[in-house]
MIVO-823356 format. One record per residue (C-alpha): residue number from 1; residue in one letter; x, y negated, z negated. Coordinates in steps of 0.001 Angstrom, whole numbers, plus 524288, in hexadecimal, padded with zeros to 5 digits. Each point is the difference from the previous one (the first is absolute). Layout:
{NUM, A, {X, Y, Z}} ...
This chain:
{1, X, {7BC79, 7AF91, 87767}} {2, X, {802BB, 7F71A, 7F55B}} {3, X, {7F23B, 8014F, 7F9AD}} {4, X, {800A1, 80F03, 8016E}} {5, X, {80C7E, 800F8, 7F832}} {6, X, {7FB13, 7F73D, 7F6D6}} {7, X, {7F388, 80837, 7FDEB}} {8, X, {807A7, 80CE9, 7FE36}} {9, X, {80969, 7F9B1, 7F60D}} {10, X, {7F460, 7F98A, 7F8CB}} {11, X, {7FA18, 80D26, 7FF80}} {12, X, {80BE9, 8073E, 7FB95}} {13, X, {801C3, 7F6BA, 7F510}} {14, X, {7F2B8, 80076, 7FB79}} {15, X, {80028, 80F1B, 7FF1F}} {16, X, {8016C, 804DF, 7F21D}} {17, X, {80587, 80D2C, 80361}} {18, X, {80961, 7F994, 8091D}} {19, X, {80411, 7F635, 7F615}} {20, X, {801EE, 80A02, 7F5EC}} {21, X, {80815, 808BF, 8083E}} {22, X, {808B9, 7F3B0, 80373}} {23, X, {8022B, 7FBE9, 7F296}} {24, X, {80255, 80E0A, 7F96A}} {25, X, {80993, 802E7, 80B77}} {26, X, {8076F, 7F254, 7FC42}} {27, X, {800D0, 804EA, 7F23B}} {28, X, {80480, 80D4B, 803A5}} {29, X, {80B7D, 7FACD, 80828}} {30, X, {8042A, 7F66D, 7F6E6}} {31, X, {7FEAA, 8082B, 7F457}} {32, X, {8089C, 80A40, 80762}} {33, X, {808D5, 7F5A5, 80394}} {34, X, {802C9, 7FB8E, 7F389}} {35, X, {8020E, 80CA1, 7F929}} {36, X, {80A5C, 80360, 80994}} {37, X, {8073A, 7F2AC, 7FCD8}} {38, X, {7FFBE, 801E5, 7F1FC}} {39, X, {80325, 80E92, 80076}} {40, X, {80EB1, 7FB6E, 7FDB0}} {41, X, {7FD4A, 7FE4B, 7F22B}} {42, X, {80001, 80BC3, 7F68E}} {43, X, {7F874, 7FCC7, 7F2EA}} {44, X, {7FE41, 8074F, 7F538}} {45, X, {7F280, 8047E, 7FB6C}} {46, X, {8028A, 8031E, 7F2A7}} {47, X, {805F3, 7F2DF, 7FD3D}} {48, X, {7F3E3, 7F98D, 804C0}} {49, X, {7F751, 80795, 7F7FF}} {50, X, {80994, 7FD2F, 7F4B4}} {51, X, {80402, 80DFF, 7FD2A}} {52, X, {80CA6, 80771, 7FEE0}} {53, X, {80419, 806D4, 80CDF}} {54, X, {7FB12, 80C6F, 8031B}} {55, X, {80D32, 807D1, 80264}} {56, X, {7F9D2, 80CF4, 80211}} {57, X, {8058B, 80B7D, 80898}} {58, X, {7F96A, 803DB, 80D38}} {59, X, {8051A, 809BD, 80AEE}} {60, X, {80D4D, 8010C, 7F78D}} {61, X, {80187, 7F078, 8017F}} {62, X, {802AD, 7F9F2, 7F3A7}} {63, X, {7FC38, 7F21A, 7F9A4}} {64, X, {7F403, 7FF2F, 80982}} {65, X, {7F87E, 7F2EE, 7FCF3}} {66, X, {7F5F1, 7F80B, 80715}} {67, X, {80839, 7F766, 8072D}} {68, X, {7F82B, 7FBFE, 80B15}} {69, X, {800E0, 7F6E0, 80D14}} {70, X, {7F8D1, 7F48F, 7FE68}} {71, X, {7F88D, 80570, 80D56}} {72, X, {7F80C, 8093E, 7F7BB}} {73, X, {7F964, 7F457, 7F9B0}} {74, X, {7F85D, 7FD2E, 80D67}} {75, X, {80031, 80C8B, 80744}} {76, X, {7F47E, 8067C, 7F844}} {77, X, {7F806, 7F4A9, 804A2}} {78, X, {80264, 8040C, 80E81}} {79, X, {7F9DD, 80CA2, 7FC8A}} {80, X, {7F404, 7F908, 7FAE8}} {81, X, {7FF54, 7F798, 80BCC}} {82, X, {80125, 80B38, 8085B}} {83, X, {7F55C, 8071F, 7F96C}} {84, X, {7F60A, 7F49C, 8012C}} {85, X, {80410, 7FEBA, 80E85}} {86, X, {7FDC0, 80E81, 800AA}} {87, X, {7F1EC, 7FDE0, 7F980}} {88, X, {7FAAD, 7F559, 80985}} {89, X, {80902, 8008E, 80C1E}} {90, X, {80383, 80D42, 8026E}} {91, X, {80DAC, 80748, 8028F}} {92, X, {803EA, 7F951, 80CDC}} {93, X, {7FEF4, 7F24E, 7F866}} {94, X, {80957, 80536, 7F5B3}} {95, X, {80945, 8047B, 809F4}} {96, X, {7FEE8, 7F36B, 8065C}} {97, X, {80371, 7F85D, 7F37C}} {98, X, {80B25, 808AA, 7FD1B}} {99, X, {80664, 7FF63, 80CDD}} {100, X, {7FE4F, 7F201, 7FEE4}} {101, X, {806BE, 7FEC0, 7F2C5}} {102, X, {80B13, 80889, 8046C}} {103, X, {801D5, 7F761, 80C3A}} {104, X, {80028, 7F441, 7F8D0}} {105, X, {809BF, 805B0, 7F4D1}} {106, X, {807FE, 803D2, 80A73}} {107, X, {800B2, 7F2BF, 80680}} {108, X, {802B5, 7F9C1, 7F28E}} {109, X, {80B47, 80913, 7FC54}} {110, X, {8050C, 7FC1B, 80DBC}} {111, X, {80000, 7F163, 7FC4E}} {112, X, {805AB, 801E4, 7F336}} {113, X, {80AD5, 80760, 807B4}} {114, X, {8027D, 7F4FF, 8089C}} {115, X, {7FEFB, 7F5FD, 7F46F}} {116, X, {80992, 8083E, 7F872}} {117, X, {809F9, 7FF73, 80A6B}} {118, X, {7FEE8, 7F0BA, 8054B}} {119, X, {80CB6, 7F9DF, 7FC19}} {120, X, {7FCE1, 7F823, 7F315}} {121, X, {80209, 7F0BB, 7FE74}} {122, X, {80D5E, 7FE22, 7F73D}} {123, X, {7F865, 7F895, 7F5BB}} {124, X, {7F488, 80969, 7FD8A}} {125, X, {809E7, 80AE8, 7FDA4}} {126, X, {8044A, 7FA24, 7F262}} {127, X, {7F456, 7F748, 7FCE6}} {128, X, {7FA0E, 807CA, 7F550}} {129, X, {80EA3, 80238, 7F916}} {130, X, {7FB51, 7F87A, 7F45F}} {131, X, {7F4F3, 80910, 7FD24}} {132, X, {80A45, 80BB7, 80196}} {133, X, {7FD91, 803FC, 80D38}} {134, X, {80D3A, 7FDF3, 8066A}} {135, X, {7FB5F, 80473, 80E1A}} {136, X, {7F28F, 7FE1F, 804A6}} {137, X, {80249, 807EE, 80C8C}} {138, X, {8038F, 80B47, 7F756}} {139, X, {7F45F, 7FE7C, 7F7F9}} {140, X, {7F664, 7FDD0, 80BBC}} {141, X, {80646, 80CA8, 805AC}} {142, X, {7FCF6, 807C5, 7F3A4}} {143, X, {7F249, 7FA75, 7FE82}} {144, X, {7FAD8, 8025E, 80E96}} {145, X, {80A0D, 80AAF, 803BB}} {146, X, {7FC09, 80D83, 7FF6D}} {147, X, {8062C, 80CBB, 80705}} {148, X, {7F8FE, 804B6, 80C44}} {149, X, {7FD81, 80BF1, 7F959}} {150, X, {7F71F, 7FA09, 7F5BB}} {151, X, {7F879, 7F7B0, 809A6}} {152, X, {7FEDB, 80B6B, 809B5}} {153, X, {7FA4C, 80991, 7F43E}} {154, X, {7F863, 7F5FD, 7FA4B}} {155, X, {7F90B, 7FCED, 80DA8}} {156, X, {7FE99, 80F92, 8028F}} {157, X, {7FAAB, 8027F, 7F34D}} {158, X, {7F654, 7F62E, 800E1}} {159, X, {7FAF2, 8038E, 80D1E}} {160, X, {7FECA, 80E32, 7FC00}} {161, X, {7F98B, 7FDC9, 7F445}} {162, X, {7F6A3, 7F736, 804A6}} {163, X, {7FB8A, 80A86, 80AED}} {164, X, {7FF06, 80A98, 7F4AE}} {165, X, {7F7CF, 7F735, 7F722}} {166, X, {7F62A, 7FE1B, 80C42}} {167, X, {7FFB4, 80E7C, 8021E}} {168, X, {7FE25, 80341, 7F20F}} {169, X, {7F6AF, 7F5D1, 7FD8C}} {170, X, {7F5B4, 8042C, 80B4E}} {171, X, {802A9, 80E87, 7FC6E}} {172, X, {7FA4D, 7FD53, 7F285}} {173, X, {7F58E, 7F706, 80515}} {174, X, {7FAB1, 809B6, 80955}} {175, X, {7FE85, 80940, 7F342}} {176, X, {7FA69, 7F5C8, 7F71E}} {177, X, {7F925, 7F6A5, 80916}} {178, X, {7FDF3, 7F399, 7F9A0}} {179, X, {80126, 804BE, 7F258}} {180, X, {80C65, 7FF67, 7F842}} {181, X, {8055C, 7F688, 806DD}} {182, X, {809A2, 7FE23, 7F3FC}} {183, X, {80553, 80E28, 8039B}} {184, X, {80297, 7FEE4, 80F05}} {185, X, {80670, 7F18D, 7FDAB}} {186, X, {809E9, 80617, 7F491}} {187, X, {800BE, 80DCA, 805B0}} {188, X, {8049B, 7FB5F, 80CB1}} {189, X, {809DC, 7F692, 7F8AE}} {190, X, {80535, 808FD, 7F672}} {191, X, {80472, 80976, 80B7D}} {192, X, {80401, 7F57E, 80938}} {193, X, {807FF, 7F879, 7F63D}} {194, X, {807A5, 80CF2, 7FC13}} {195, X, {802A1, 80110, 80E48}} {196, X, {80574, 7F2A6, 800D8}} {197, X, {807F2, 80126, 7F397}} {198, X, {805FD, 80B1A, 805A0}} {199, X, {80284, 7FD0B, 80E08}} {200, X, {8075B, 7F2A3, 7FC9E}} {201, X, {8094C, 80590, 7F670}} {202, X, {80347, 80AC3, 809EF}} {203, X, {8035A, 7F727, 80B69}} {204, X, {806DE, 7F4B9, 7F9D0}} {205, X, {8064F, 8070F, 7F49B}} {206, X, {801AC, 80F8B, 803B8}} {207, X, {8015A, 7FD54, 80F0A}} {208, X, {805F5, 7F35A, 7FFA2}} {209, X, {8086D, 7FF2E, 7F32C}} {210, X, {80215, 80F25, 7FD29}} {211, X, {7F7FF, 80050, 7F1E1}} {212, X, {7FF16, 80E1F, 7FBF4}} {213, X, {7F315, 806C3, 7FF42}} {214, X, {7FF73, 80006, 7F135}} {215, X, {801B0, 7F09F, 801A2}} {216, X, {7F5C9, 7FE0E, 80A95}} {217, X, {7F548, 80822, 7F7E6}} {218, X, {802E8, 7F9EF, 7F301}} {219, X, {7FEB2, 7F1BE, 80607}} {220, X, {7F497, 804AB, 807F1}} {221, X, {7F8FC, 8050D, 7F356}} {222, X, {80144, 7F3D1, 7F7C5}} {223, X, {7FBA3, 7F6E8, 80B72}} {224, X, {7F4B9, 8090C, 802FF}} {225, X, {7FBFA, 800B2, 7F12F}} {226, X, {7FF7E, 7F065, 800E8}} {227, X, {7F7B2, 8002F, 80BEF}} {228, X, {7F6F3, 80BBB, 7FA2C}} {229, X, {7FCF7, 7F742, 7F3E2}} {230, X, {7FE3F, 7F42C, 808C8}} {231, X, {7F6C1, 80611, 80985}} {232, X, {7F77A, 80455, 7F3B5}} {233, X, {80125, 7F345, 7FA93}} {234, X, {7FBAE, 7F8AA, 80E23}} {235, X, {7F4CF, 8091F, 8012C}} {236, X, {7F62F, 7F7E7, 7FA59}} {237, X, {805B5, 7F30A, 80917}} {238, X, {7FA3A, 8084B, 80B25}} {239, X, {7F237, 80077, 7FB1E}} {240, X, {801C8, 7F20C, 7FCF9}} {241, X, {804D0, 7FC05, 80DEF}} {242, X, {7F50A, 80843, 806B2}} {243, X, {7F4AD, 7F976, 7F8E2}} {244, X, {80549, 7F2B3, 803CE}} {245, X, {8012B, 8039D, 80CCD}} {246, X, {7F270, 805B6, 7FFB2}} {247, X, {7FB91, 7F2E8, 7FB10}} {248, X, {8068E, 7F8DB, 80A5B}} {249, X, {7FC86, 806AE, 80C12}} {250, X, {7F2B3, 80535, 7F9AE}} {251, X, {7FAAA, 80D93, 7FD35}} {252, X, {7FBA0, 803EF, 80DE5}} {253, X, {80BB6, 7FB54, 80780}} {254, X, {808C1, 806DC, 7F425}} {255, X, {7F895, 80CB2, 803C1}} {256, X, {80160, 7FE83, 80E2C}} {257, X, {80E5B, 7FC45, 7FF06}} {258, X, {801E7, 80D17, 7F722}} {259, X, {7F863, 80882, 80A40}} {260, X, {807B0, 7FB0D, 80AEA}} {261, X, {80C3E, 8019D, 7F91F}} {262, X, {7FE25, 80E51, 7FE57}} {263, X, {7FBA2, 8003A, 80EBD}} {264, X, {7F17F, 802B0, 7FCA9}} {265, X, {7F946, 7F465, 806F7}} {266, X, {7F51D, 8071F, 804F9}} {267, X, {7FAE7, 8024A, 7F23F}} {268, X, {7FE21, 7F26C, 7FDEA}} 
């Protein structure tokens, strides 16, 4: 029995597509979790670029600028990974890693909630007062604490947008075949990112915090503009990753993986 198990494990760890999928899944989940953790910080894109705030009017909302959550720095990578998994492993694999990510993020936030509510040690509360942080417990809660509506909105938007990305990706691929890989990757990302931007704001801020429709739409538009640009910029990255995968697993194996991902195993 021990020899049989050893043989199975040995085979699994030598199989390149299996190792590739495990590695991609680990990065996908870690990237999503990090994005959620750093999402509480809002940064000014204009300041990062060294330009003046845009301060434009949109949907009746004045002084709109590109003030974005740090989470948007990482979320575009999630959709790049989704397209790669779609290409080589198919929609079932995307659903699996998406549900895995949501489950582990939910678990992480439960742990954050417990950590915030555990009674702090007295010496620790004032341990950073010399640096201007008078209450470490308050600071800890401010960093790790997020409203439940924001968590719910983020997770639900992530799942919905992932499934839409899968659907659009395969609809485009059925029309284009193996040609125009950039179109199905970028096209599916642009559609799913729009849904993601709207759903998270709808749940977290319209339903959860009573924002007006004009504010929701204005902030959604700003977030989507950024995601749209990033989707275009990251398009060459998808091609680069695909070339690295084909070099890693071999051209014939990569071709077989793509056909199986499309449910066309019999055409191999």
